[in-house]
C-alpha positions, 0 to 999 in steps of 0.5 A, a space after each residue: 549209780 548208772 555205772 553201777 547198774 551197767 556193771 551189774 548188768 554186764 556181770 549178769 550177762 557174763 554169768 549167764 554166758 559162762 553157764 551156757 558155755 559150761 553146759 555146752 562143753 558138758 553135753 554128751 554130744 559136744 565135739 571140742 571146738 576152738 574159740 572161733 568155732 564156739 563163738 560162731 556156734 553161740 552166735 557171738 557178734 564181732 563186737 562181742 568177740 573180745 569179751 567172749 575171748 576174755 570170758 573163755 580165759 577166765 573160765 580156764 583160769 577158774 578150772 571150769 574149762 580146759 584146753 587141748 594141745 590143739 587149743 580146743 575147749 573141753 570139760 575139765 578133768 574130774 581131778 581138778 577143782 576150784 575152792 577157797 584155801 584155809 591156812 593153819 599155824 603149822 603150815 599145811 592147809 585145807 581147801 573148801 570146794 563147793 559141793 564136796 562133803 569134806 575139805 581137801 587137805 593141802 600138805 605144806 609143800 603143795 601150797 603153791 604159794 597160797 595164802 589164807 582165803 585165796 581162791 585156788 585151783 587144786 588137783 587131787 593127788 592119787 593114793 592119798 593116805 588116811 581118810 581125807 583126800 589130799 590135793 596140791 595147789 595148781 594155780 592161785 586164781 584170786 588173792 583173798 586176803 588184802 590186809 593183815 591185822 597184827 602186833 608190830 615188832 621193831 628191828 634196827 631198820 625194818 619191822 615185822 608184824 605178827 598176825 593175830 590170825 594163826 591161819 596166816 602162818 607167817 610174819 609180815 616184813 615191813 620196811 621202816 619207811 612204810 611203818 607209819 611210825 609204829 612202835 613195838 606193841 602197836 596193833 596195826 593194819 598192814 596192806 599186803 604188797 607181796 605174798 612172798 615165796 619159798 625164800 621170802 616173807 610176805 611184805 606190806 605197808 602199815 595203813 592204820 595204827 589201832 593203838 597199843 595192845 594194852 589200850 582199852 578197846 584195842 583188842 576188840 578193834 583188832 578183831 573188827 579190822 581183822 574180819 573187815 567188819 564195816 563199822 561206818 556207813 557211807 554218805 549216801 546211806 546216811 543221806 537216805 536214812 535221814 530222809 526216812 520219816 520218824 513216824 508212820 505216814 498216812 499213805 503207808 497205811 493204805 491197803 493194810 490191815 489195822 491191828 492197832 487195837 489187838 493186844 500185843 507185846 514185844 519180849 526181848 532182853 533188857 538191853 535190846 534196842 532193835 525190836 523187830 518182832 511182836 506177838 499176840 495171842 487169843 482164843 477164837 470162838 471155837 477155842 483154837 489159838 489165834 497166834 499173831 507173829 508181827 515183824 517190822 516191815 523194814 522193806 517199806 523203808 529200805 528200797 531194793 537197789 538203793 544205797 541202803 539196800 546194797 550196804 545191808 546186802 554187803 554186811 549181810 547181818 548185824 554182828 554182836 560182839 562182846 562190847 558193841 553191836 555192828 548193825 546191818 542197818 543204821 541205828 536211826 532205822 533199826 532203833 527208830 521207825 523199824 523198831 516195834 517200840 511201845 505205844 507207837 504205830 508201826 508197819 509190819 508183816 504179820 503171820 496170823 495163824 490158827 492152831 489147834 490143840 495138837 499144835 497144828 496150824 490149821 489156817 493162816 494168813 500172811 498180811 501187811 498190817 499196822 500195829 501198836 505194841 502195848 508193852 515192851 516186856 523183858 525175858 526176866 519179867 515174863 519169867 517172874 510172871 510165869 515161872 516164879 509166880 512173882 506177885 508184884 510182877 503179876 500185879 504190875 502186868 495184870 491185864 497181860 497175865 492171861 495172855 502170857 499164861 496162854 502163850 506158855 500153854 501154846 509154846 508147850 504144845 508147839 514144842 511137844 509137836 516138834 519133839 514128836 516129829 523128831 527135832 533135835 534140841 541141843 542145850 549147851 551152856 551159853 554165857 554173857 560177859 559183863 564188862 566195866 567202863 574200860 572194857 575189862 571183863 568183871 563177870 562171866 554169867 551163864 545164860 540160861 533159856 527160860 520159859 520166856 525165851 522158849 515162848 519167843 523161840 517157839 513162836 518164831 519157829 512156827 512162823 518161819 515154817 508157815 511162811 516157808 511152806 506157803 511160798 514153797 507151794 506157790 512155786 516162787 523164787 525164795 530163800 530157804 534156811 537149809 540144814 542138810 543131813 549129816 555126813 554118812 561117815 560121821 554118823 557111822 562113826 558116831 553109831 560105832 562109838 555109842 555102841 560101847 556105851 550100850 546105845 544104838 541108833 537106827 540107820 536107813 542105809 547110811 542115813 539117819 532120821 533126826 528122830 533117832 538122834 533126838 531119842 539118843 539125846 533123851 536116853 543120855 539125859 542126866 547120865 555121865 556120858 551125856 556131855 560126851 555123846 551130845 558133843 559128838 552128836 553135834 559134831 556129826 551134823 552140818 552147818 545150816 545155810 541159806 539156799 534157793 532150794 527147799 531141801 528141808 531142815 534136818 535139825 528141826 525135822 521139817 521140810 519147809 523152813 526160812 528166816 522171816 522174823 528178823 529183817 532188821 539184823 538179817 538180809 535174807 529176812 529182808 529179801 523174803 519180805 520183798 518177795 512176800 509184798 510183791 506176791 501180796 500186791 500182785 507184782 510177781 509177773 514174769 519179769 520180776 520172777 526172772 529177776 529173783 531167780 537170777 538174784 537170789 542164789 547170790 544173796 543166799 551164798 553171800 548171806 551164808 558167808 557173812 553169817 560165818 564171818 560174824 560167828 567167827 568174829 563173835 567167837 574171837 571176841 568172846 575168847 579174848 575177854 574170857 582169857 582176859 578174865 582168867 588172867 586174874 585167876 592164874 594158880 586157882 583150882 577149878 572143876 571142869 569137864 573135858 570138852 575136846 581131845 586132840 593129839 596136842 592136848 586136852 580141852 577142859 570147859 569150866 562151869 562159866 563156859 571158859 575153855 582151856 588147854 592142858 597141853 600133852 607136854 604137861 602130862 607128866 609121869 607117862 607118854 600120853 597119846 591120842 586114841 582117835 577111835 575112842 576119843 581118849 588120851 591114853 598113857 602108854 605105860 600106865 594105861 591112864 585115860 582121859 575121856 570126853 565128858 569126864 569131870 576133872 580138876 584143873 589149875 589155871 596155868 596161864 592166859 593170853 588175852 591177845 591170842 584168846 587162849 587159856 592154859 590149864 594144868 593138872 594139880 600135882 596130886 592128880 598126876 601122882 
């Protein structure tokens, strides 16, 4: 651990000095210097000169500095950028550059040997055609992908691996002596030993055989390995976990507000095991709502810089795959002492809010508490009580029914308040995939939000807002959940498109207020074009992320927002809990503030990255199981809705949320082309059109569970 601390200290110092160098060369008064001159200017000691030289070389390789022909260091030209390369099956790629609104397009012949996920230096190409800026890869700075997961194919004296990810774009050559005995059809993990070039394929060696493609569970295991999701916890982590007590210790109760006598419940799905939030509600003497959102105090058991903490940070989030959960914390913690189980004392951080009858928070307190949950409730039970008025369920939970009715009343108020200020609420269908004992899908059920899910959602939102606002005005380092304004170009395009349907949105310059999008969604509700315009509106919006700047949450139409309510499964929430406790206990002295100021940007960036990884892995497993489910329904006819149109075909979504592709080559009787301006597939001679949101009858043509792809076709009578 001493070595790790020293390494982290050195990395922090390098980062600090790098920023100073970049600031220096960017200064308007800067005169280009050579290495020796710069070292003298920055008062670098002789003992540090070699490290300083190495740092300058790294900054040049990253494209953050450039050198003149005289060897002097200058600010890089504006046409060079550093970013992450993302490949495609068709050979070209894109580079994501931090701070740029849009990814850069990399033509196939300008990849410079770049592989998917490589960090690269690119140069903008002048005279780019079309809307997207083109660039070429100048230098590969760091290889991002160290291994590939795919299917083994044997040849006479060698083999090759067909990658699961189509972003890799090429097979991997493996000499037979490095195959580990793999046979055709095996799913394998291959360590890359060479990334290839224009004349040679990438090479690798098999490090793990996951099993045959038809073996139960191998499909999901392939996704786990492809995304490098850490499954097992290390010895140090488990050792620390074993030392965590199973019950609340008397010493931990000291200085906490005792709320064990307050009526409160957890409300979760039936299969939930990590219960990190409880809620309480009553009216005060003035008839105002007194809402308590009580969150498990995970930070009491996961100490900063411990092995547990570093593992949680590395994972960033729990990953919820279709057949398993890969937790951020060991189950002994997440399902044990950190889970707000019924009838036992637990440590928590509570946000106690006083809310008036307009849904406004008039007073609040954030405090360390000891709580005891009265009942572990399910969404189904609460729905039966409130929506269905189920007499048996109401009798069973008679002592809680008044509180549930009050919760419904308050949640409605909070929802109206959000709606009034302009929060955008998309209500797209979600699904739950049911599996049998061997992992095969048996049913795909639509998941619908009900009164119970909305209550918890509304209460968590108001708690997150309250905590974020509190710390913003304290002007302390913090991690916010940010949702930036949509890209002006996308908004202008959306505005022009909806005009064809008689709708308009009010723009301020090229910007839009979320209330305008909300008004639009309200207007299109229950119309034929609802699906079409809703999807286009969603696509115009950016992805939410974690930042240290409080720049607001566009979708929620609020200035202050964070993630405070799920420290068991999200690292930013755990990090926020530490900051809250440091502030409550008077420990936020100058040194601690500097510590958070340096640490939090990386925490925010890494957590956003891990969230994206988890989302992608979850989507992949869902697609695989949906495709497997449809394998048993080939030839059957369904009615669906056109969810997307591209130049290669039409995507149709069925009521069970399965999405399939009608390839343009299967559209007979005419030459069909994609009209990008109108989002339509159009027959050149017949004028026949297929539009986004259009209801359409399809026939299941095929399904490939390994690729997670479903193919549809139009029944013959439709094309006639």
